DOZA-397746 format. One record per atom (N, C-alpha, C): x, y, z. Coordinates in steps of 0.05 Angstrom, whole numbers, plus 5000, padded with zeros to 4 digits. Layout:
N
XYZ
...
This chain:
339
485855514979
486655655005
482555545015
481955454992
478155375014
479055065032
480454905008
481354575006
483154565041
483954765036
485954825069
484854835095
482155075094
481555095107
478754835111
478254685092
476554505099
478454235113
480054305103
481253985113
482654035145
483654295152
483854395180
481154335205
479254435182
477754395201
475954065201
477553885183
475553655188
472753575174
472153845148
470153795143
469453615127
466453415132
467553175127
465953245084
466753025070
466553085039
463752905032
464252915001
460952675008
460452395005
462552305025
463152025037
461852075066
461552265069
460252355101
463552335120
465152365114
467752325133
468752595114
471552585133
473852805132
476552905141
478452935132
480552935148
480452885173
479352945193
479452765219
477652625233
476552435210
474952225219
477452005227
476551805236
478551655245
477251315239
479751215236
478750865230
476750805243
476750865262
474150725279
471550815272
471151065265
469351135264
468551075231
470151025222
469451035185
468250775185
469150485201
468650195198
465450155222
464750375227
461950365239
460350305219
459350275196
458450115177
458949885180
460349795186
461549445186
462949355203
460849395223
461649315255
462449015250
461248815236
462848535243
464148415213
466348375215
467248255196
468448015191
467947815214
468447495217
468547385201
466947435179
468147345144
470147375128
471047615139
473547735121
476747605135
477447485119
480347425117
481947635107
483947865119
486147885115
489147955110
490247955091
492548065096
494048425090
495148445113
495948715117
499048785123
500448835101
503248815104
503549125119
505749175131
507549415148
505749455179
504549195183
502749205204
504549225241
506349335238
507249295263
508049505273
507249785260
507449935276
505950165262
504750445268
505250675260
500950615244
500950705226
497850655203
497950365202
499850185193
498749935195
498649795218
498749845236
498449655265
496049885271
495750005267
492450135260
490549995262
490850055227
489349915213
488849625227
491049435216
490049195243
488049175267
489349295283
487249355310
484449415307
483649575285
480849645288
479849385266
481849255254
479349095232
480348885247
481448845276
481548625291
478948705314
477848855319
475348995327
473548945315
473748925291
470648915273
471048545267
472848465283
472748225279
474548005259
475848215241
476648045217
478547905230
479247655208
481447495221
484147645199
486847635219
489247695208
490347605196
492247655177
494347515167
497347765169
498647855188
500948025195
502947865182
503747985159
506847775145
509448155164
510647975167
512948185181
515748155174
517148245169
521048175160
522348145196
520948295217
521448275238
519048055249
520347785259
518447665274
516247685303
519447885315
519147995343
517248125340
518148315319
515348585324
512648575308
512448315297
509848225292
508248055319
509847955331
508247875351
508148025379
509348205374
509048425398
506148585386
505848665359
503048765352
501148625357
501848275346
499848125354
498848205384
500448205404
500248135428
498348365442
500348645433
497848885435
493848855422
494048735413
490948685392
490248555410
491148285425
489648095427
488948165465
491048415471
490348465493
488148635501
487148795482
485048865473
482748785464
482948595447
480948485438
481348085434
481147935459
482347705467
480747515443
479247565433
477347335412
479247365380
481347665381
482047615347
483447415340
484247325317
484747105308
486547225286
489147255301
492547415275
494447245273
494447125256
496547005244
499047105232
501347035251
503747165243
506247075222
506847175195
508647025182
511447235171
513347105158
514747215147
515447305128
515747665120
516447675096
517347975097
519147985079
521948195066
520948275045
519948385034
518448575012
520448664994
522448725009
525248754989
525548524980
524848374976
526447994967
524847894958
523347874922
522947754909
522047394917
525147414922
524347044940
523047074957
523047304977
520847215013
518547214998
518047394985
515147454974
514447164968
516747014949
514946724943
514246514959
515846604981
516046434998
513546425024
513046725018
510646725033
508346685027
507746704996
505246554986
504546314982
507546184986
506945864984
506545715013
507045845032
506545875062
504345895068
502646215061
499746245060
498246075048
498345945024
496445815002
496645565016
499445335041
498245145049
496545185068
496145435085
493945485100
491045425096
490745395061
488845305059
486345555077
487145775067
484846045082
483546085053
482046315061
480546405038
481646675040
482146915017
482947155021
480947345014
480047535019
478347725019
479547985017
481448065025
482048325032
485648335041
486248445017
489948565012
489648875016
492048965039
492449165042
495749125037
496049295022
499549375017
500149635034
500649625055
500749795064
504849915076
505649715079
508349755083
509849945068
511450085072
513250315062
515850355075
517950415057
520250555070
521650835055
522550875072
524151175054
527051195056
528851035035
531151035048
533451245040
533051375070
536351575062
537451575048
538851345052
542151215036
542251045022
542951084997
542550964972
543150594968
541550444961
542050134975
539949994949
540649784947
539549574924
539549294931
536549274921
536749024937
537648784931
536948584933
537848284934
537148214900
535348304890
534848264859
534848484848
537448724854
537648874830
537149114836
534249224853
532649384850
533149574870
532049884866
533450004885
531950054905
532550094926
531649884951
528249974959
528150254958
525750444966
522850364940
524250304910
521750214892
521949944902
523549764910
523849394911
522249434946
521349534967
520949504984
518049564974
516749804965
515449954969
513349894949
514249814924
512649764901
512249384891
514949424884
515549174869
514948984879
515649004904
515448704929
512248654925
511048884930
507848844935
506048864902
508448814887
507348874860
506748534856
509448414861
509148124857
507247954881
506548054908
505047984927
501847974912
501748254905
498248224887
498347934869
499747954854
500847834821
499647574841
501347454855
501447164870
498247184886
498247344893
495347284910
493147234897
492747394879
490647454860
488147284858
488947004841
488746784835
486446694860
487646674889
485846674919
483946754917
484547064914
482547324926
480647314895
480447234877
477947084859
478146914863
477346674863
476846414873
474846434901
475246584925
474346704950
472646774942
472047054929
469847184921
467847044907
468846874884
466746724875
465446534893
467146334911
466146214935
464146264948
464046514952
463546704983
461346884965
460747034953
460047214937
460847454955
462947514957
463747764982
466047884961
464548034955
468148224938
470348264951
471448184933
474248134945
475648524945
477548554959
478548904949
481048794968
483248974942
485349114950
486249374954
487549494971
487649704982
491349764974
491749994966
494149954960
495250274974
496050274993
497050485007
499650744989
498651004977
500451114967
500451414984
501651564965
502251904983
502152064968
499752304968
500752534954
502552494950
504852534960
507952564947
508152494915
506652254909
506652154882
507052324864
504952614872
505252884849
507552994849
510252914867
512853074862
514652944846
514152664825
516152554813
514052694792
516652674767
514852824736
518752704723
517652604698
519652534674
519552264667
521452064662
520451814651
521951614687
519551474687
519951374722
521251134707
521350964692
522350754686
525850724677
525651014675
528551124658
530151144689
528851384697
530051354733
530051164752
528750974753
529450754759
530950574759
532650574733
534550424713
537950594730
537150874725
539751014735
538950934761
537050964784
538850904812
539650664811
537650394800
539650204805
540750094799
542450274779
544950194770
546350314784
546650634795
548950714814
547150954833
548250954847
548251164867
548251524858
549551554836
549951904834
548452014819
545451934814
543752084815
541751944828
541951864848
539851834873
539652074892
536552084889
535252354905
533152154928
533352194955
531152024963
528752134970
528252324960
525852434957
523852284928
526052384909
525252354886
524251944888
526051884897
525851524899
523951444911
523451684927
519751544955
517951624931
517851964918
515351954898
515751724890
517651674869
517551534849
515851254856
516451184875
515650894885
511750944899
512751174903
508451204907
506451254881
509151374863
507651404837
507151094832
508351014834
508850644819
506150534837
506050524858
502750394869
500550554859
500950864849
498451004838
497150814813
499650904804
499350734766
499450404768
500350284788
498849984791
496649874796
495250084813
492650114816
491050164791
491850304775
489950504750
489850144732
492650034723
491949804715
491049584719
492049514743
490249234760
486949224755
486649534768
482449574759
482249504734
483449524707
482849574683
483449154666
485349044691
484648854680
483448694701
482748684722
480948564734
477648674722
477848854718
474848894701
474248764667
476848744667
476348554637
476548334650
477548114661
476947874673
473847794682
472947974683
470447954708
470047884730
472747984741
473347894775
471548114789
471147884814
469648004832
471348184854
472948214842
475548374860
475848714855
475248874866
476349104868
479749194876
480249394870
482549504875
482349844876
483450014904
483750294910
486250344916
487450614913
489850744927
489050964944
489850994961
489051194984
491951344986
492051464994
492951745012
492351805047
494451645058
493551675078
493151965101
495152165091
495252375097
497852395109
498252735118
501452675142
501352635170
502652465171
502952315200
505352325208
505952385232
509252265244
509451945250
511051895237
510151465246
513651415244
514751215244
516751075242
517851155214
517251175191
518651285170
520151585167
520251575193
522251925203
523651815212
524151515229
525751485248
528851565243
528551495214
532151595215
532751925210
530652055210
530552275208
531152475242
531252335260
530552475287
532952675292
531452845307
533653075310
531853405314
533853505316
532153825315
530753855293
532553895268
530953965251
529453795251
528753575248
525153455245
524253555254
524753515292
522453585309
521453945299
523054065289
522254325291
520354375270
521354225248
519154255223
515754065226
517053805237
514353715244
513353935267
513554085288
511954255304
511154555286
512854635268
510754795258
509054705235
509454425225
505954355212
505154255235
504454205262
502654045272
499754115259
499054305263
495854385248
495254155230
497254075213
496653955182
496653675184
498153615206
498353325214
496453175226
496152965217
493452755233
495052535250
493452505268
493852235299
493952025270
494951775289
494851605270
492251445268
489551485285
487751325280
486351525255
487551805255
486351995232
487351735203
489451805207
490951745178
489651465173
489751275189
489050925185
485750945177
484351265175
481951205166
480851135144
482951305125
482251225090
483250915082
485350835098
485050595088
482950395097
482450375127
480450325136
477550295119
477050505106
474650675085
474650495059
475750525039
476750395028
477450045040
478149995047
477949705060
474949515071
473449685077
470749575093
469049795079
469349945073
465350125080
464050045044
461649965057
459349815042
459849975010
459150335015
458250444997
460850384978
463150374989
464950254959
466050034939
463249884952
463049634934
462549724904
463949584890
463649594855
465749824849
466750074863
468550184861
471950114848
472650124839
475150074832
477950294816
478650204817
481450454808
481350614807
481250834831
481051124842
482751114869
482451314876
485051504890
483151654910
484051584935
482351654964
483751824984
482852084990
484352225010
482352305031
483052245052
481452445076
478152225072
478452015058
475351855062
474252005036
476152095022
473552174990
475252134970
473652084950
474752074919
475852334911
478252334904
479252494893
481752404870
483052644858
484452554837
487952504834
489352404824
491752344829
492952544802
496752564810
496852664792
496752644766
497952834748
496452784713
498952594706
501252444714
502952234714
501152074723
500452084749
498451844765
496551774752
494651924730
492851814717
492951714695
495251724688
496051604649
496251304647
494651174634
493650924630
495350854614
495850964592
499350874579
501050864601
502650984616
504350974627
504250774652
501150674661
500750434677
501150224665
500650204639
500849884626
503249914616
505150154618
508050014615
509649954635
508750044660
510550084690
509349794693
507049644680
505949424687
508049154667
508749204647
510249094627
513749064636
513749334650
516949304656
515749204684
514549194705
514549034732
514548684728
513048574709
513248334704
515748264691
517848454675
519548274670
521648324700
521348504720
522848584739
522448314773
519848264760
519647954772
519547674772
520647684731
520947494729
523047354731
522946924736
525346964738
527446864726
525546964698
527446824673
528446984654
528847324652
528547534648
530447734659
531947874634
533848064653
532148334653
533248404672
531848804681
533348944655
536348784656
537448964631
535849024607
533448894598
532048934579
529849244578
529649364608
529449534605
530349744620
532649664631
534449944645
535849904625
537149904600
538549944584
537550034562
539250314543
538650364524
539450114501
540150024498
541049814476
539349684478
537749624497
535349324495
532149474512
532049654490
528549794503
526449634494
524549734505
521849594505
521249644491
519349494479
517349654465
515449494467
512949774476
510449804482
508349844466
């Protein structure tokens, strides 16, 4: 009850910020990011668009990958109209396609740009069961697996940039408190919904993808520390906000639900605050593997804190993104992985 009251009042936590803080407010400590090159997925609308706008205001160079180049160009035009000196690069990327991810990284590498900041923000809530071209359930493929491969392929670039510039690299994975709604065997359930739609539940599938974001953060942080890399990774819950993620469920029921919950909803500038805090704030130097909500460190679910599950998911993810291995090794009981 006390936490709910603090949330509604926007009371500041240990960071000095709270649920009502905005992205502009939390980046006031980093007013000049002209030395930063950032990739932001899902920046054509909603939280991602506000994240991009605020980082452009702070003079970061932005790379905005998008499935729709028209939508990305429109997002760029909106930012440039407000901040004419912004440097923004538009590139094609469909996160549900591993081939598209590889093509994007190859094209980005050809630009010979540094990379200081990677914000894995794009998200999808698939109401209808669908399978990606790589044979993976679509929500998981878009929200997690595409980002897993994107991060994997860009990691050496980030490490080299940090070594050359002395500026610590940062990776921010945008998850959700909904990750705590998933229980059970994550890989087994992914196999079930990747083989057939009979066991598909849209909310559980979304929760699974957001849990995967949290577990990815945990295992990647461990690996980065082991490597001695000057790159951190943290995970954020942006809060409850009405964005285009709900566009397939527009209607009276949705409108009434959001009206009843209106006191709990954040504005988009408020929802982008935790992402921008994790991406830029000086107090998070050397902080890695943590989970943030309302711009303050908090705890993920019990399953999201399980380091063994994080390592298990990583091993399965390596197989899923491999060109030479079959997902049958993890999806079919007759060929179980040993961890």
